[in-house]
C-alpha positions as a LaTeX table, in Angstrom:
\begin{tabular}{lrrr}
\hline
Residue & $x$ (\AA) & $y$ (\AA) & $z$ (\AA) \\
\hline
Met1 & $-54.41$ & 116.48 & $-47.41$ \\
Arg2 & $-53.14$ & 119.83 & $-48.62$ \\
Met3 & $-56.21$ & 121.55 & $-47.15$ \\
Trp4 & $-55.44$ & 120.07 & $-43.70$ \\
Leu5 & $-51.84$ & 121.33 & $-43.84$ \\
Ile6 & $-53.01$ & 124.83 & $-44.73$ \\
Leu7 & $-55.60$ & 124.77 & $-41.95$ \\
Leu8 & $-53.00$ & 123.55 & $-39.46$ \\
Ala9 & $-50.52$ & 126.25 & $-40.53$ \\
Val10 & $-53.16$ & 129.00 & $-40.14$ \\
Leu11 & $-54.17$ & 127.66 & $-36.74$ \\
Leu12 & $-50.58$ & 127.58 & $-35.50$ \\
Trp13 & $-49.89$ & 131.05 & $-36.88$ \\
Thr14 & $-52.96$ & 132.62 & $-35.21$ \\
Thr15 & $-52.22$ & 130.89 & $-31.91$ \\
Gly16 & $-48.64$ & 132.15 & $-31.98$ \\
Cys17 & $-49.73$ & 135.70 & $-32.82$ \\
Ser18 & $-52.28$ & 135.84 & $-30.01$ \\
Lys19 & $-49.64$ & 134.86 & $-27.43$ \\
Ala20 & $-47.14$ & 137.38 & $-28.78$ \\
Asp21 & $-49.72$ & 140.18 & $-28.66$ \\
Lys22 & $-50.83$ & 139.47 & $-25.09$ \\
Glu23 & $-49.91$ & 142.26 & $-22.70$ \\
Ile24 & $-48.02$ & 141.05 & $-19.62$ \\
Asp25 & $-49.44$ & 142.62 & $-16.45$ \\
Ser26 & $-48.01$ & 140.46 & $-13.66$ \\
Tyr27 & $-45.16$ & 138.16 & $-12.76$ \\
Ala28 & $-44.99$ & 135.24 & $-10.34$ \\
Gly29 & $-42.55$ & 132.88 & $-8.69$ \\
Arg30 & $-43.08$ & 129.98 & $-6.35$ \\
Gly31 & $-40.84$ & 128.32 & $-3.82$ \\
Gln32 & $-41.29$ & 125.64 & $-1.20$ \\
His33 & $-42.06$ & 128.08 & 1.66 \\
Trp34 & $-42.87$ & 131.34 & $-0.18$ \\
Asp35 & $-44.70$ & 132.61 & $-3.24$ \\
Ala36 & $-43.98$ & 136.02 & $-4.76$ \\
Tyr37 & $-46.00$ & 138.21 & $-7.10$ \\
Val38 & $-45.26$ & 141.47 & $-8.92$ \\
Glu39 & $-48.01$ & 143.58 & $-10.47$ \\
Lys40 & $-46.77$ & 145.60 & $-13.42$ \\
Ser41 & $-47.42$ & 148.97 & $-11.82$ \\
Thr42 & $-45.41$ & 151.63 & $-10.04$ \\
Leu43 & $-46.10$ & 154.48 & $-7.65$ \\
Glu44 & $-44.32$ & 157.68 & $-6.71$ \\
Arg45 & $-43.31$ & 158.22 & $-3.09$ \\
Asn46 & $-40.98$ & 160.94 & $-1.85$ \\
Gly47 & $-39.79$ & 161.61 & $-5.39$ \\
Glu48 & $-38.90$ & 157.97 & $-6.06$ \\
Arg49 & $-40.63$ & 155.53 & $-8.38$ \\
Leu50 & $-41.37$ & 152.22 & $-6.59$ \\
Phe51 & $-42.75$ & 148.80 & $-7.44$ \\
His52 & $-43.90$ & 146.19 & $-4.94$ \\
Ile53 & $-43.29$ & 142.49 & $-4.55$ \\
Arg54 & $-46.00$ & 140.69 & $-2.61$ \\
Tyr55 & $-44.45$ & 137.79 & $-0.70$ \\
Glu56 & $-46.76$ & 135.16 & 0.74 \\
Tyr57 & $-45.57$ & 132.76 & 3.44 \\
Lys58 & $-46.92$ & 129.20 & 3.04 \\
Gly59 & $-46.26$ & 128.05 & 6.60 \\
Ser60 & $-48.69$ & 128.03 & 9.51 \\
Glu61 & $-49.78$ & 131.12 & 11.42 \\
Glu62 & $-47.88$ & 129.78 & 14.44 \\
Glu63 & $-44.67$ & 129.53 & 12.38 \\
Leu64 & $-45.24$ & 133.05 & 11.03 \\
Arg65 & $-45.62$ & 134.46 & 14.52 \\
Ser66 & $-42.35$ & 132.85 & 15.64 \\
Ile67 & $-40.24$ & 134.65 & 13.00 \\
Ser68 & $-37.80$ & 137.22 & 14.38 \\
His69 & $-36.69$ & 138.72 & 11.06 \\
Ile70 & $-36.76$ & 138.21 & 7.31 \\
Val71 & $-34.48$ & 139.46 & 4.55 \\
Phe72 & $-36.19$ & 139.81 & 1.16 \\
Ala73 & $-33.60$ & 140.33 & $-1.59$ \\
Gln74 & $-34.34$ & 140.64 & $-5.29$ \\
Gly75 & $-32.21$ & 141.15 & $-8.33$ \\
Thr76 & $-32.49$ & 141.54 & $-12.08$ \\
Ser77 & $-29.88$ & 142.09 & $-14.76$ \\
Leu78 & $-30.14$ & 145.82 & $-13.88$ \\
Asp79 & $-29.59$ & 145.84 & $-10.13$ \\
Ser80 & $-30.35$ & 144.19 & $-6.79$ \\
Gln81 & $-31.92$ & 145.39 & $-3.55$ \\
Ala82 & $-32.62$ & 143.96 & $-0.12$ \\
Val83 & $-35.16$ & 144.82 & 2.55 \\
Thr84 & $-34.93$ & 143.51 & 6.11 \\
Val85 & $-38.13$ & 143.04 & 8.10 \\
Phe86 & $-37.77$ & 142.93 & 11.90 \\
Asp87 & $-40.34$ & 141.94 & 14.49 \\
Asn88 & $-41.52$ & 145.05 & 16.32 \\
Ala89 & $-43.07$ & 143.24 & 19.27 \\
Gly90 & $-40.93$ & 145.54 & 21.44 \\
Lys91 & $-42.61$ & 148.60 & 19.91 \\
Ala92 & $-43.23$ & 150.23 & 23.29 \\
Glu93 & $-39.53$ & 150.10 & 24.14 \\
Arg94 & $-38.56$ & 151.50 & 20.73 \\
Ala95 & $-41.16$ & 154.30 & 21.00 \\
Ile96 & $-39.45$ & 155.41 & 24.22 \\
Asp97 & $-36.20$ & 155.62 & 22.23 \\
Gly98 & $-37.96$ & 157.70 & 19.55 \\
Asn99 & $-38.19$ & 154.92 & 16.95 \\
Asn100 & $-41.86$ & 154.18 & 16.30 \\
Glu101 & $-41.82$ & 153.26 & 12.61 \\
Glu102 & $-44.27$ & 150.53 & 11.71 \\
Glu103 & $-44.63$ & 148.65 & 8.41 \\
Glu104 & $-42.97$ & 151.46 & 6.51 \\
Leu105 & $-39.68$ & 151.09 & 4.69 \\
Asn106 & $-37.07$ & 153.51 & 6.01 \\
Glu107 & $-34.05$ & 154.88 & 4.16 \\
Phe108 & $-31.91$ & 151.98 & 5.41 \\
Gly109 & $-34.12$ & 149.29 & 3.81 \\
Val110 & $-35.70$ & 148.25 & 7.12 \\
Met111 & $-39.37$ & 147.55 & 7.86 \\
Leu112 & $-40.89$ & 146.79 & 11.24 \\
Val113 & $-43.80$ & 144.34 & 11.47 \\
Asp114 & $-45.57$ & 142.98 & 14.53 \\
Phe115 & $-45.07$ & 139.26 & 13.83 \\
Lys116 & $-46.60$ & 138.23 & 17.15 \\
His117 & $-50.01$ & 139.64 & 16.13 \\
Lys118 & $-49.79$ & 139.15 & 12.36 \\
Thr119 & $-52.67$ & 137.05 & 11.05 \\
Asp120 & $-52.10$ & 137.25 & 7.30 \\
Pro121 & $-49.05$ & 135.70 & 5.63 \\
Ile122 & $-48.55$ & 138.57 & 3.15 \\
Phe123 & $-45.69$ & 141.05 & 3.05 \\
Asn124 & $-45.91$ & 143.90 & 0.50 \\
Val125 & $-42.33$ & 145.06 & 0.08 \\
Pro126 & $-41.47$ & 148.20 & $-1.90$ \\
Tyr127 & $-38.35$ & 148.42 & $-4.06$ \\
Lys128 & $-36.93$ & 151.22 & $-6.18$ \\
Phe129 & $-38.00$ & 150.89 & $-9.81$ \\
Asn130 & $-34.96$ & 150.96 & $-12.06$ \\
His131 & $-35.35$ & 152.68 & $-15.42$ \\
Lys132 & $-32.11$ & 152.97 & $-17.34$ \\
Asp133 & $-31.44$ & 154.77 & $-20.59$ \\
Lys134 & $-32.29$ & 153.02 & $-23.85$ \\
Gly135 & $-35.74$ & 151.95 & $-22.64$ \\
Leu136 & $-34.64$ & 149.20 & $-20.23$ \\
Asp137 & $-36.46$ & 149.06 & $-16.89$ \\
Thr138 & $-37.20$ & 146.56 & $-14.12$ \\
Phe139 & $-40.27$ & 145.09 & $-15.84$ \\
Lys140 & $-38.51$ & 144.66 & $-19.19$ \\
Ala141 & $-35.61$ & 142.99 & $-17.37$ \\
Ile142 & $-38.06$ & 140.50 & $-15.80$ \\
Glu143 & $-39.69$ & 139.83 & $-19.17$ \\
Ser144 & $-36.42$ & 139.33 & $-21.02$ \\
Asp145 & $-34.75$ & 137.29 & $-18.28$ \\
Arg146 & $-36.11$ & 136.98 & $-14.74$ \\
Leu147 & $-36.14$ & 138.50 & $-11.26$ \\
Asn148 & $-34.30$ & 136.32 & $-8.75$ \\
Val149 & $-35.59$ & 136.28 & $-5.17$ \\
Gln150 & $-33.53$ & 135.29 & $-2.13$ \\
Ile151 & $-35.35$ & 135.02 & 1.19 \\
Val152 & $-33.66$ & 134.36 & 4.53 \\
Trp153 & $-35.70$ & 134.17 & 7.72 \\
Glu154 & $-35.02$ & 133.16 & 11.28 \\
Asp155 & $-37.09$ & 131.92 & 14.19 \\
Asp156 & $-36.32$ & 130.28 & 17.54 \\
Arg157 & $-35.61$ & 126.94 & 15.78 \\
Gly158 & $-33.06$ & 128.17 & 13.26 \\
Gln159 & $-32.33$ & 130.02 & 10.04 \\
Tyr160 & $-33.91$ & 129.18 & 6.69 \\
Lys161 & $-33.14$ & 130.14 & 3.09 \\
Glu162 & $-35.05$ & 129.96 & $-0.15$ \\
Ser163 & $-34.31$ & 131.11 & $-3.68$ \\
Phe164 & $-36.49$ & 131.13 & $-6.80$ \\
Asp165 & $-37.17$ & 133.15 & $-9.92$ \\
Ile166 & $-40.08$ & 135.42 & $-10.76$ \\
Lys167 & $-41.11$ & 135.35 & $-14.42$ \\
Ala168 & $-43.96$ & 136.60 & $-16.57$ \\
Glu169 & $-47.26$ & 134.78 & $-15.92$ \\
\hline
\end{tabular}
């Protein structure tokens, strides 16, 4: 009997240690209409450190093409940010006005996407990576708590909202 207790204790201890030592390299969250994924990596662009959230729409391609705009907002215990994605089906008219940005985040947190011709349900949205003093950064904030996602989108039938948390996988 004593041998079984020792064996069980060793098994539980080694299982617990292997989970604690595992390096976290991605985070995920799932909602009714959207899934969201964060890879634990950053990139430098224009002197800023960025991370991406990959949002995936679960609806049909027809529903995706009817969207007029989406607001992707995220927040941790460190900060929050929002990016608005507008349909750029009127790209020709905007190009005449001198605004021909496409699928690139501008300084106002706006991206333009051609929803009418979009065939994949994925949106890769960049956000500023927050790294505070004392070793706390966006990824550590997700690991110690969570990253909350708020998504609001609109089409010709109405406005929709969804909220869920992204946590370590």
